[in-house]
N, C-alpha and C positions, 0 to 999 in steps of 0.2 A: 357091187357090194351095198348092202344095206348097214345103215350103221346109227344106233342110237346113244344120244348123249344124255346123262344126267348130272345134275349139281353144279352147273356152272351161272347161277342165277345172280350172286350179290357183286357189288362194285366196292364196297369196303369192308373190312373185318377187324375190329379191335384198333381203329385209327389207320389202319395200313389201306393205299390203293391196292388192289387187288383185280380190278377190272376183269373178272371172269368172263361177263356176258362179251364183251369186247374179244377176248381171247378165244371163247367159243364161236362167235361169228366168223373171226378170222380163218379157224380151222375149218367151220363148217363150208363157207365160201371156195375155199380151196379145194375142200373133197367133192363138192356137188358138180363140179366140173366132169367127174366119172362116176360117181357113188351118189346113192340117195341117203340123205340126211333127215333124221329126226331128233325131236327133242321131248324129253320124258319131263313132268314139271309137277310140282305139288299144287294141289287147289288152294290152300290157304298160307303158300309160301311167299317170300318177299321178292325183288326183283324182277326178273324176267320171267318168274311164274305168273306173274300178271299179262294176260292175255294184250291189254290195250300197250303196256311198255314192250311187250315181246315184239308187237307189230309196229309199234311207233320208232324203233329202232332198224327197221327194214329187215327183220329176222324172218324169214317167210318159208320156213322150212315146218312140215307138219309136227304135230305136236299131241301128247297122248298123256293124261293125267296117271300117274302113279300111285296115287292113293284115293282113287274114286271107284267104289266096286262098280265093276263093267261087266260082269258075268255072274251068273249064279251056279255055273259048272265048276265048283271047288273041287279040283283032284289034284292039281299041282303040289299040294302041302303034304300027302299022303307020301310023297316020295323020301320025306325027310323024316329021322327019327325025332324023338322028343328032346333029346339032347342038341342034335343040331340046330333045333329052331331055339332051344334055349341059348345057344351059343351065338347066335345072330342077335340076340338083343340083350343078351347079360350085360354089356356095357352101359348100355341105357337104364337098365332097371339098376345096377349099383348106382350111377349116376342121380337117378332119381330119389333112392334111396337117403344119399349124402345131403340131397336137398332137402329131405325130410317128407318127400312124396311117399304116399302108402296107396297098397292095394292098385299097382299099375301094371302089374306083371300080365294079368288077363287081356290089358288093354295093347302091351307091347305086342303079345304073342298073336293077338287078333290082328294087329297092324302087319305084322311079318306074313302071316298067312294073306292076307288081301294084297299086298305088293306082290308077292309070289305068283298069285292067280293072275292079276295084271298084267304082270311080264309074260306069262304063258301066252295070254291071250295077244298082247302086243307084238310078241315074237312071232307066233304062229300066222297072225292076220296080215305082217308086214314081212315077212320072213326074215328076220333081223340076223344078220351074219357076225355082228359084233357090238359089243356095249364098250363104251368110252364114259367113266364116270370121275367123279372128284371125291379125295379124300376118305374117311373113314366113319361116316356117319351111318344111322341105323339102316337108311335107304341104301346108302353102299354098300355095305355089307349083304343086305338081301340079295342086291344085283349079284354081288361075286359069288355068294352060295348058289342061286338060281344058274349061274352060268358053269359054274364048277359040276354041278350036278347034272346037268344037261350037255356037256361037253360043248360049250358056245364059248368062242374067243371073247376076251374082255382085255379092257386097258384101265388101270388104274393110276390117276395122276395125284401128285401132291407135291409141296414145295421143294425145290431140291435146297442141299446143304450149303451150296457157293451162293449165297444171294447177294443181290436179287437176280441173277443172272442165270440159275438153273431150276431144272424141273425134273422132278421125278416120274417117269415113265414106265409102269412095270405091269406085265401080264400075270403077276401073283396076287400082289398087295402092295403096301407100303408101310414104311419105318420098319421097324423089327419084323412085319409080316412080309417084307418085299422078296425078292428074288435075290437080293445082295448075298454073294458066296460068303460062308463063315468057316472055311475050310483055309487053316493056315497055309496049307501046301499050294492053294490057288494063288494065292498073294505073293509065295515066296517065288513062283514061276512069270511074273508081270515083269516086263522090260521098262524102265523108267528113262523117257526123253528128259534129261535134266534141263536141257537149253528151255523145252517148250514148260515145264516144270515150274521153272524160278520165272518165266515171263509171263504165263496165263494162268497160274494156279487161283488167282485171287482178281483176275479180270477177264473180261471177256475175250475169247481169241477171233469167235467169225461174228458176234450177235452185235447188233445195235439197237439204243433205246430210242425208239421213234415216238417220243410221248408227244409229239404235236398233234398227229392224228389220231392217237388213242385220245388225248382230253376233248377233240372234237366230239367225239363219239361220248365221252364221259360227261360234257357239257350238256349235250342231247338228252341224255338218260336223266340228268337232275332238271332240266327243263320240263320234261314230261310228268316227272313228279311234284312240279311246283316249288323246286328250288334253283337257284341260280349260284354257279361258282366261278371262280377266276384261279387262273394259274397261281395267284400269290395264296389264296388260303385253302387250295386244294393239298388234301394229304398234310394236313398241319395237327399235329395233337400236341398239349402240352406236356412236356414230359419235365420231370425232377431232375436234378444234377446233382451229384456230389464227386465229381472227377477230383476236384481238390482234397476233399475229406478221404477219399479213397487212396490217393497217391501218399497223404499223410500218414494214413493207416500202414501203408504198406512198406513205407522208410522207416516206421517205427517198430516193424516186425521183419527180424531177420530172415527166419523161415516161416511159412505158414502151409496148411493145408486148406485148400477152398473148395466149399461145399455149397452148390448153387441151388436153391428151391427151385420147384415145380410146381405148377398148378395142381392141386388136388383133382379137380376134375377132367385134367387130361387123362386121354386112353391109355398114354404110357405107365401112367399110375396104376388106373383101375384094371387094364388087363394083361400089364407085363411088368408087375412088380411081385418080387417073389416073397420078400417080408415086409418091406416099406409100404406101408397102406396110408400115410399120413405125412407130413413133415414134421409133425411132433416125433413119430417114429424114427424119421432120417436123423434129428437131431440127437434123440435119445441113442441111439445105436449108435453114431459118430461119435458122439462126446465119451461114449464109454470107450471105444476102440482107442481114440486118441488119448484117454487118460492113463489106459492099460498101458500104452507104447510108452508113453512120456514116464511112467512108473519104472518100466523096464529099461530105458534108456535115459537115466538121468543128465546126461552129457550132450544129449541131442535131442531135446525137447522140440516140439512144433507147438505153433498157435494154430487154432483152428479159425477161417473165418466163413461165416454163413453170409449169405445175401438173398432176400428176398426175390422172387419173380417180379419182374417189371409190372404184371397185372394183379400183384398179390392184393390189392385193395377190393379188386370184384370178389374176392372169396375171403374178406378179413373175418367174417363171423366162422366160416368153415375152417380154417386153419389153427385155428385156435393159438393165435399169435402171443397173448398176454403170457400163456403157459409156457410158449417157446422162450419168451424173453427172461421169465424167472429161471427156466432150466440154464439158459445160456450165461445168466448172472451171477450162478453158482460156481462157475469155472474161470480162473483166473486165465487161463489160456485160451478162452474163447469169446469172440465177438460176434456181433450180428448187425449187418448192413440193412438198412430198408432200401437204398437204392446205390446206384453208382455204376462206375466204369468197368463193366465185365469183361473187357477186352485186357484191360490194365490187371484185372485180378487175373485172369488167367495166364497172362504172360509172366507173370513175378510170382506164381505158385510154385512150390516144387512138386507137389502132389494135388490132384483133383478125385474128390470123390463125388460119385453122382449115382443115383438111382438109374436112372437111362437119359439124363437131359441131352439135349443136343451142345450144352457147354463140354460135356464129354468129349464131343467129337471135335468141337474147337480146343480142346487142350491137346489132342493128336494133332492137329494142324500146327500145334505150337512146340511140338515134341516134348510133351508133359507125360509125366506117369499118371495113368487113369485107372482109377479102382471103380468097377461097375458093380453096383448092387442087385440091379434088376436085370430085367430082359433088354439086350440094347444091339441094334445090327452091328456096332463097331465094336462088341465084345467078342473078341478074337483071340485065341491064345498066342502069345509073343507079342501082340499089339496092345492089350489091356490086362488087366489084373481082376479077375472074376471071382468076386465073394458068394460062397456058396452057404456060408453060415456067419451072419454078421456078430455071433459071439465070438469069432476068431477074427474080427477084423485086425485087431493089433498086430497079430502075425502077419497079416498082409502088408500092412503098411511096412512092418519091418523088410518084407520081402522086397516090397518096392524101393524102399530108402538104399537098401543093399545091393541093388542089381540096376546096371545101366537101361537107359530107354534103348529099344531096338529101332533104330532112326531107320534103318535100312527098309526093314518090314514095313513100318508106318508109311513111309515115301510110296512105297509099292501100293498099299492099299489106298490111301488118299488119290494117287496117280490114276489107278484105276476108276475109283467113283468119278473123278473129276472129268477124266478125258474119256471115259468110254461107258460108264454106266447112266451120270445123269445127263440130261439133253440141254444143250448151251440155247437158253432164250430169254429175252426179258419178257416175263409172262403178261407182265401189267401193260406193255407197250411194244409188242415184236414188231422186227422188221421182218419183210416178205420172204427172202432166205431163211431165218430162222422156222418160219412158218411151214416153208417145203420141206425143210429136213425133218421137223415135228412130224407132219404126215406122213413123210415118208416111214419115220418108225413106228407110228400107229397101226399103218397097214403092214408092217413087217412082224408084229407082235403075233 
């Protein structure tokens, strides 16, 4: 089998060691015993997109540029309607508009067409049977669309939700676009092994974190780009902590609804949000909903606690934080945290309202009532409360307050994800057996 990889170029992302080049090399070395491996790179990209770094790390699989015009025979794009082309780059277009960039639609459309033509040439010249790619970027979206249009197998990677030891490996898409079943009846038939559930839900069952070997690769990577690292200063990022403040606030608040913020440039907001297009929208809708609920239930009022996303400073101007602060201050039952202990906030909340944050899934892990405003893979009848109209949020809150959590169904859902859907592996420093299991899963897709 001939297998082409894309998107495993970066060692660190937003202060986290992800070591994707190391993961790629481990997978590719295992596959290369019986299959042919290729790597698709960006000509101006970082990490192992650089040929000297690629070779310096003893990665010797043939590679091809995905964004350099390699042919004048442009025919592949004609298979796609204008709407299909637009859907591929829609997220990037909206992202650029949010960043005040203009007149880029032509550039994005041209880039999509160019990548499609390159994929056709790479596929035909090398008889590619399977594409393996990371995430939900513009290029990943093009690869996915190309494979779907031409009936070619593909595997899409993303971080798993039991971190740091699980990985999403899907032959459809990732997150909301994944193959995770959304039908309640599917989960009703899942059998839960509660001994396994209790023992291994939050820790690895089979995998180990072999950081020493991964660090040698990591150290060599940084030496090649002129940096030196030590195990002590590796993967260190200065973080603010207000755990004490958070606990004090929770102690002072008997009952509260927790609303976590998301990054407005996240694809989950731009692509999969029905009515919430900004954190200002989120605050406005939820403040109104809780206010109406409290007025209707004067003997059972709730405080609402908001918390900024840990990386909110990277989007400070975008999220209009001063306007949000002013809105929150108008209501005595609302409070805004700038940082704090998310787990503590989840564990002590009565209800969690989210657009489609991973915090919603964390809430289910703690058997909480979760109201979902956007599109989320965990928004399933009987497991969450789906909000089809934010103007009726108060009624949904009342429904959640007056009904018990369906713990049995939530356990079945979580069990399926943890032990059947997600691949167990420490992606940043995987052991050999984890790689073997991952390779088998890739080939079976």
